[in-house]
Steps between C-alpha positions, in 0.01 A plus 500: 500500500502451877746678723566500872724778625741490791344563837667688784738277689670352195255230397612350166320625190307284254442630148348351186586646160372402156753440223237514224599754236785651703846578362642600840368417846618724783511347846342688791716759678749343741529166315796435271546231236861475621379359835226270369486123505324376186255209478252368243141417592328374184511794258564750782830644621533530877763729651580466870705761684719477814234670717239240397324724249372331184407615153306265274505590131199330348544336157865608477610188314211525250631829357715501186740649578462521877518856636808658652499533879611832646525648848521855631867455598592466131547123500336317211494164324395426146221249451743266323732507801215433745391194300853356534507532880 
């Protein structure tokens, strides 16, 4: 799992998470599922945020059922709901 953290000056963050075997995936601090734009890239889920940050969840769509997405602010989406977006 690769991860690039935010640098001073507000540079957007890029994170890669693995969905394999997970029931719940928690987004990095400061990123909320309620603000994300969702896209599909093959079997991966790509979330893009207003500040330009991105989270790629590898193999998300290969999981049965797909994991729930949660964020530190309490927002969450079930895997079934994410698949319908």
